[in-house]
C-alpha positions as CSV (number, residue, x, y, z in Angstrom):
1,X,80.3,74.2,124.2
2,X,82.2,77.6,125.3
3,X,85.7,76.1,124.8
4,X,85.1,74.8,121.6
5,X,83.7,78.1,120.5
6,X,86.7,79.9,121.6
7,X,89.2,77.6,119.7
8,X,87.0,77.9,116.9
9,X,87.5,81.5,116.5
10,X,91.4,81.6,117.6
11,X,91.8,78.9,114.5
12,X,89.9,81.7,112.4
13,X,91.6,84.9,113.5
14,X,95.0,82.6,113.1
15,X,93.8,81.8,109.1
16,X,92.8,85.3,109.1
17,X,96.2,86.1,109.9
18,X,98.2,84.2,108.2
19,X,95.8,85.0,104.7
20,X,97.0,88.8,104.9
21,X,100.4,89.1,103.6
22,X,103.1,91.4,105.0
23,X,102.7,95.4,103.9
24,X,104.8,96.7,100.9
25,X,105.9,100.1,100.4
26,X,102.9,101.9,98.2
27,X,105.3,104.1,96.3
28,X,107.8,101.7,95.6
29,X,109.1,100.9,92.6
30,X,108.2,97.1,90.9
31,X,110.8,94.6,91.7
32,X,112.2,92.7,89.2
33,X,111.1,88.8,88.3
34,X,112.8,86.1,89.9
35,X,115.4,85.2,87.9
36,X,114.4,81.7,88.5
37,X,110.9,82.2,86.7
38,X,112.9,82.8,83.8
39,X,115.6,80.3,84.4
40,X,112.4,77.4,84.8
41,X,109.0,79.0,84.6
42,X,106.4,77.9,87.0
43,X,104.8,74.7,86.0
44,X,100.8,74.7,85.4
45,X,101.0,77.8,82.7
46,X,103.1,77.1,79.7
47,X,102.3,75.8,77.7
48,X,98.9,78.0,77.1
49,X,96.0,75.8,77.4
50,X,92.4,77.3,76.4
51,X,89.3,76.4,77.9
52,X,85.9,76.2,76.3
53,X,82.2,76.7,76.5
54,X,81.4,72.9,77.6
55,X,83.5,72.3,80.4
56,X,81.2,72.8,84.0
57,X,82.5,75.4,86.2
58,X,82.5,73.2,88.9
59,X,85.1,71.3,86.7
60,X,87.3,73.9,86.5
61,X,87.0,74.7,90.3
62,X,88.8,70.9,91.0
63,X,92.1,72.0,89.0
64,X,94.6,73.3,91.0
65,X,97.8,73.3,89.2
66,X,97.0,74.9,85.5
67,X,95.9,77.9,84.4
68,X,93.2,78.4,81.2
69,X,92.6,80.9,79.3
70,X,89.4,81.6,77.6
71,X,88.0,82.8,74.1
72,X,84.3,84.2,74.0
73,X,84.6,84.3,70.6
74,X,87.0,81.7,68.8
75,X,89.5,83.3,67.1
76,X,88.0,86.9,66.7
77,X,89.5,89.7,68.5
78,X,88.9,90.1,72.4
79,X,88.3,93.6,73.9
80,X,90.2,92.9,76.9
81,X,91.5,90.8,79.4
82,X,89.3,89.3,82.9
83,X,91.9,87.5,85.4
84,X,90.0,85.9,87.4
85,X,91.4,83.3,90.5
86,X,89.4,79.8,90.7
87,X,88.0,79.2,93.8
88,X,84.5,78.8,95.1
89,X,82.5,81.6,92.7
90,X,80.4,81.6,90.1
91,X,81.2,81.5,86.3
92,X,83.2,84.1,84.7
93,X,83.0,82.9,81.3
94,X,79.8,84.5,81.6
95,X,81.0,88.2,82.1
96,X,84.0,86.9,79.5
97,X,81.1,86.7,77.1
98,X,79.1,89.6,77.9
99,X,82.1,91.5,77.8
100,X,84.0,90.3,74.8
101,X,86.6,89.6,77.1
102,X,89.3,87.0,77.0
103,X,89.7,85.1,80.3
104,X,92.4,84.4,82.3
105,X,91.6,81.7,85.2
106,X,94.7,81.2,87.8
107,X,94.0,78.6,90.4
108,X,94.5,79.9,94.5
109,X,97.5,78.5,95.0
110,X,99.2,79.6,91.7
111,X,98.3,83.1,92.8
112,X,102.1,82.4,94.4
113,X,103.5,83.0,90.9
114,X,101.9,86.1,90.7
115,X,103.1,87.9,93.7
116,X,100.8,86.1,96.8
117,X,102.4,85.8,100.0
118,X,99.9,83.8,101.7
119,X,101.9,81.7,103.9
120,X,99.1,78.8,103.7
121,X,99.5,77.9,99.6
122,X,101.4,75.2,99.5
123,X,102.5,76.6,96.0
124,X,106.8,77.8,97.2
125,X,107.6,74.1,98.3
126,X,105.9,72.1,95.8
127,X,107.9,74.1,92.8
128,X,110.7,75.5,95.0
129,X,110.5,79.0,93.2
130,X,110.3,82.3,95.5
131,X,107.2,84.4,95.5
132,X,106.5,86.4,91.9
133,X,104.9,89.1,90.9
134,X,102.9,90.6,87.8
135,X,105.2,90.4,85.7
136,X,104.8,86.5,85.4
137,X,101.7,87.6,84.4
138,X,102.3,89.9,81.6
139,X,105.5,87.3,80.1
140,X,102.1,85.0,80.4
141,X,100.0,86.9,78.0
142,X,102.8,87.9,75.5
143,X,103.6,83.9,75.5
144,X,99.2,83.8,75.1
145,X,99.3,86.6,72.3
146,X,101.5,84.6,70.3
147,X,100.2,81.1,70.6
148,X,96.9,81.8,70.4
149,X,97.5,84.3,67.1
150,X,95.9,86.4,69.6
151,X,98.4,89.5,69.4
152,X,95.6,91.6,71.5
153,X,96.2,90.2,74.4
154,X,100.0,91.8,75.2
155,X,98.0,95.3,75.1
156,X,94.5,94.4,76.0
157,X,93.1,96.5,79.1
158,X,92.7,94.4,82.4
159,X,90.1,94.0,84.2
160,X,91.0,91.3,87.7
161,X,89.9,89.4,90.6
162,X,92.3,87.6,92.1
163,X,91.4,87.2,96.2
164,X,92.0,89.7,99.1
165,X,95.8,90.4,98.1
166,X,94.9,93.1,95.8
167,X,97.4,95.6,96.8
168,X,99.6,93.3,95.9
169,X,98.4,92.6,92.6
170,X,96.7,95.7,91.1
171,X,99.5,98.3,91.9
172,X,102.0,96.6,90.7
173,X,100.5,95.5,87.4
174,X,99.5,99.1,87.2
175,X,103.0,99.8,87.6
176,X,104.5,97.5,84.7
177,X,102.0,97.9,82.7
178,X,100.8,101.7,82.3
179,X,97.5,102.6,81.3
180,X,96.3,99.4,81.2
181,X,94.2,98.5,84.0
182,X,90.5,99.4,84.1
183,X,89.6,98.5,87.6
184,X,90.2,95.8,90.1
185,X,88.2,94.0,92.6
186,X,89.1,92.8,96.4
187,X,91.3,93.4,98.9
188,X,91.1,93.3,102.9
189,X,89.6,96.0,104.3
190,X,92.0,99.2,104.7
191,X,94.9,97.6,102.6
192,X,94.3,99.1,99.4
193,X,94.2,103.0,101.4
194,X,97.9,103.7,101.2
195,X,97.8,103.3,97.5
196,X,96.8,106.8,97.2
197,X,98.4,107.5,93.7
198,X,97.2,104.0,92.4
199,X,93.5,104.7,93.7
200,X,93.0,108.2,92.5
201,X,93.9,107.1,89.0
202,X,91.9,103.5,88.7
203,X,88.7,102.2,90.4
204,X,88.7,99.7,93.2
205,X,85.7,97.6,94.6
206,X,85.8,95.5,98.0
207,X,83.4,93.9,100.2
208,X,82.9,92.0,103.3
209,X,80.5,90.0,105.5
210,X,78.5,91.7,108.3
211,X,78.6,89.9,112.0
212,X,76.3,91.2,114.6
213,X,79.3,92.2,116.5
214,X,81.0,94.3,113.3
215,X,77.1,95.7,112.6
216,X,77.5,97.3,116.6
217,X,80.4,98.8,116.1
218,X,79.5,99.9,112.7
219,X,76.3,101.6,114.4
220,X,78.2,103.0,117.5
221,X,80.8,104.5,114.9
222,X,78.2,106.3,113.0
223,X,76.4,107.6,115.5
224,X,79.8,109.3,116.9
225,X,80.9,110.7,113.7
226,X,77.2,111.8,112.3
227,X,76.9,115.2,113.9
228,X,80.0,116.3,112.3
229,X,79.2,115.7,108.6
230,X,75.8,116.7,108.9
231,X,74.8,119.0,106.4
232,X,78.7,119.0,105.3
233,X,79.8,118.0,101.3
234,X,81.4,114.3,101.6
235,X,82.4,113.7,98.9
236,X,84.6,110.0,98.3
237,X,88.2,110.8,98.9
238,X,89.3,108.4,96.3
239,X,88.0,106.1,93.3
240,X,87.6,102.6,96.2
241,X,84.2,101.6,97.1
242,X,84.0,99.1,99.7
243,X,80.6,97.5,100.5
244,X,78.9,94.7,103.2
245,X,76.4,91.7,103.0
246,X,74.6,90.5,105.9
247,X,73.7,86.9,107.2
248,X,76.0,85.3,105.1
249,X,78.0,82.6,106.6
250,X,80.1,83.0,103.6
251,X,80.4,86.0,101.1
252,X,81.6,85.1,98.5
253,X,78.9,83.9,95.9
254,X,77.4,87.2,96.8
255,X,80.3,89.7,97.1
256,X,81.5,88.2,93.5
257,X,77.9,89.1,92.1
258,X,79.0,93.0,92.9
259,X,82.3,92.7,92.0
260,X,80.8,92.1,88.1
261,X,78.6,94.5,87.9
262,X,81.5,97.7,89.9
263,X,83.4,96.0,87.2
264,X,81.0,95.9,84.5
265,X,79.9,99.7,84.6
266,X,84.0,100.5,84.9
267,X,84.0,98.7,81.1
268,X,81.3,100.6,80.3
269,X,83.3,104.2,81.3
270,X,86.2,103.7,80.5
271,X,86.8,101.2,77.2
272,X,86.2,102.6,74.4
273,X,83.5,100.6,72.3
274,X,85.9,100.9,69.0
275,X,89.3,98.9,69.9
276,X,92.1,99.5,67.4
277,X,93.7,96.6,65.3
278,X,95.0,93.7,67.4
279,X,98.2,94.5,69.0
280,X,98.2,98.1,69.4
281,X,97.5,100.2,72.8
282,X,93.6,100.8,73.7
283,X,93.6,104.3,75.1
284,X,91.5,104.0,78.4
285,X,89.5,106.8,79.1
286,X,90.4,108.2,82.3
287,X,88.5,107.4,85.2
288,X,86.2,111.1,86.3
289,X,85.9,111.0,90.2
290,X,83.4,114.1,89.8
291,X,81.0,112.7,87.1
292,X,80.7,109.5,89.7
293,X,78.5,108.9,92.1
294,X,78.6,108.2,96.3
295,X,77.4,105.5,98.8
296,X,77.4,106.0,102.4
297,X,78.8,102.2,103.9
298,X,78.3,103.4,107.0
299,X,74.3,103.5,106.3
300,X,73.0,100.4,108.0
301,X,68.8,100.0,107.1
302,X,66.5,99.2,104.2
303,X,67.4,102.2,102.0
304,X,71.1,102.8,102.0
305,X,71.4,107.0,100.7
306,X,73.3,107.5,96.8
307,X,74.2,111.0,95.5
308,X,76.0,112.2,93.3
309,X,79.8,112.8,93.6
310,X,79.2,116.6,93.6
311,X,75.9,116.1,95.8
312,X,77.3,114.0,98.2
313,X,76.5,115.3,102.0
314,X,76.5,114.3,105.6
315,X,78.2,110.9,104.3
316,X,80.3,109.4,107.2
317,X,81.7,107.1,105.0
318,X,81.1,108.1,101.5
319,X,82.0,105.1,98.6
320,X,83.0,106.2,95.0
321,X,80.9,104.3,92.2
322,X,81.4,105.1,88.4
323,X,77.8,105.7,87.8
324,X,74.3,106.2,89.2
325,X,73.3,102.3,87.8
326,X,76.0,101.3,90.0
327,X,75.2,103.6,93.2
328,X,71.7,102.0,92.3
329,X,73.3,97.9,93.0
330,X,75.6,99.0,95.7
331,X,72.0,100.4,97.5
332,X,70.3,96.9,96.6
333,X,73.5,94.8,98.0
334,X,74.4,96.9,101.0
335,X,70.6,96.7,102.0
336,X,70.4,95.0,105.8
337,X,68.7,92.0,105.4
338,X,65.9,92.9,103.2
339,X,62.3,91.3,103.0
340,X,62.1,91.6,99.3
341,X,63.8,89.5,97.3
342,X,63.8,88.3,93.0
343,X,62.4,85.4,92.1
344,X,62.3,85.3,88.5
345,X,63.6,85.1,86.2
346,X,66.9,84.4,88.4
347,X,67.3,85.1,91.5
348,X,69.6,86.7,94.2
349,X,72.3,84.4,96.0
350,X,70.6,83.1,99.2
351,X,73.7,81.3,100.8
352,X,74.2,77.7,101.7
353,X,70.9,77.8,103.4
354,X,69.1,78.2,100.3
355,X,68.2,74.1,98.9
356,X,70.0,72.9,95.9
357,X,66.8,72.4,94.3
358,X,66.1,75.8,94.1
359,X,68.9,76.4,92.1
360,X,70.2,78.9,94.4
361,X,73.6,76.8,95.2
362,X,74.9,76.1,92.1
363,X,77.0,78.2,90.1
364,X,76.3,80.6,87.6
365,X,75.9,84.4,87.0
366,X,72.3,84.7,88.4
367,X,70.6,82.0,90.0
368,X,68.4,80.6,87.4
369,X,68.4,81.4,83.7
370,X,71.4,82.9,83.3
371,X,71.7,84.2,80.2
372,X,68.8,85.6,78.1
373,X,68.7,87.1,74.7
374,X,68.4,90.8,73.3
375,X,64.7,92.0,72.7
376,X,63.5,88.5,73.9
377,X,60.6,89.8,76.5
378,X,61.4,88.4,79.7
379,X,58.9,88.2,83.3
380,X,60.3,89.3,86.1
381,X,58.4,88.4,89.7
382,X,59.2,89.2,93.3
383,X,58.5,87.3,96.7
384,X,59.3,87.6,100.3
385,X,62.5,86.2,101.7
386,X,62.1,83.6,104.4
387,X,59.4,81.6,105.1
388,X,55.9,82.8,106.3
389,X,53.6,81.5,109.2
390,X,50.3,82.2,107.4
391,X,48.6,81.8,110.8
392,X,50.0,85.1,112.2
393,X,49.2,88.5,110.2
394,X,52.7,89.3,108.2
395,X,54.8,91.8,110.0
396,X,54.9,95.6,109.1
397,X,57.9,95.5,106.3
398,X,55.9,93.1,104.2
399,X,53.3,95.0,104.0
400,X,53.7,96.8,100.7
401,X,50.8,98.6,98.4
402,X,53.3,98.0,95.3
403,X,56.9,96.7,94.4
404,X,58.8,98.9,91.3
405,X,60.9,96.5,89.6
406,X,64.3,98.3,88.6
407,X,67.4,97.5,85.8
408,X,69.7,99.6,88.1
409,X,69.0,103.3,88.1
410,X,66.5,102.8,85.5
411,X,62.7,102.0,86.4
412,X,61.3,98.9,84.4
413,X,57.5,99.0,85.4
414,X,55.5,98.4,88.9
415,X,53.6,95.6,89.9
416,X,50.4,97.3,92.3
417,X,49.3,94.5,93.8
418,X,50.7,90.8,94.6
419,X,52.0,88.5,93.2
420,X,54.2,90.8,92.3
421,X,55.3,90.2,88.6
422,X,55.7,92.9,85.5
423,X,55.3,90.6,82.1
424,X,56.8,92.0,78.4
425,X,59.9,93.0,79.6
426,X,62.7,94.0,77.4
427,X,66.1,94.2,77.9
428,X,69.4,95.5,76.2
429,X,72.5,93.0,75.2
430,X,74.7,93.1,78.9
431,X,74.6,92.7,82.4
432,X,71.9,93.8,84.3
433,X,71.4,94.3,88.1
434,X,67.8,93.2,88.3
435,X,66.2,94.8,91.6
436,X,62.8,94.8,93.2
437,X,61.6,97.5,95.7
438,X,58.9,97.7,97.8
439,X,57.3,100.6,98.7
440,X,55.1,100.8,101.6
441,X,51.8,103.1,102.3
442,X,53.5,105.4,104.2
443,X,55.9,105.7,101.9
444,X,59.1,104.3,102.7
445,X,60.7,102.0,100.6
446,X,62.7,98.3,101.2
447,X,65.4,97.8,98.6
448,X,65.9,93.9,97.7
449,X,69.6,92.5,96.5
450,X,70.5,92.4,93.3
451,X,70.2,89.3,91.4
452,X,72.5,89.8,88.1
453,X,70.8,88.5,84.2
454,X,73.0,88.6,81.4
455,X,71.7,89.1,78.0
456,X,73.8,88.5,74.3
């Protein structure tokens, strides 16, 4: 058994190493698009293929050789573009509808065409093309603008999630399309740090799963550094936010949800509500670092510290968030194995261990009813995570005297006794991070993970 475990660990390490692309010059100019791309465009991109609302996301995930573009409101102009990889995540059409963004879906192998040098990708051998860069993505948007009669695609703001090679995609795209990148998500730990010019202007979010070994090291590192920062100002050094999930064997689903909240709050902060005529440049609002909030990545507990940027003190590894709402979502997402969970109208992602019949192992923004109507009353419920042995008294952390229900930083109401339920909640249109907070008799609190709920 020990040999099998060792072999599995070595194989996983080899795959992780292969997935991480070679380092690039963070201050270098963007390279030209390989001539082969203009001579022989990579297959699967053109002519433009539109995605509708009826095709199940599970079916889209099976397509590995074709890019799709989705428009949430038909021929009506969109406010921006969401460039998303097609992978084992929830359906990105849901946030595209909430943001009124066009969605461009790129299957994982085809990331090679826009700059992914992952040696596991079969794309290079299949096409005979050299690895591309984001100049091809911009070329595609120009073509799509003409073919779909959506001229705004050629100049619209862009947010993106193209998996963990973000240091290849986001800074490169920012150099080629200055002023268009609103925010970006996902990268291997530490890989975006050298791109200081980019991260001083454009918000970036990343996350990874913690295993017991990681947690042990993180706690030791915190203890060693805490005395050096105690009582001292600790503002986040860049517009970068890193979070962690706990007890997930694979965290794409869980961290994908946090990415959407982060991107959502950056869109709210940077993209003007009134957009210019289609085809004209949208002037993004600058990312205001001092107007943001901070949270401590190195804190491992049930109630992670958050604070306004200017008031952040004593944080070992301060992370930047665009506003208080995002900071509350971070606190909820980054919580350490909380005992409390939202059970209605949606639930948090509970990983493969959740039975499919519970609706938690399927694709969707939230797990349950994924979209509500603005102003329509809904009931929020909370319960305990895991199984409870009723023959034994509940552990201390389950003894709540009340449960607060929150929409990010906004308190929606309180349930004073079990079953924890809040009736008649009316939510505005948009993406909501619904968070249950358990309060014990001694005043200590437990922050449950956020469950995402879309309202149109």
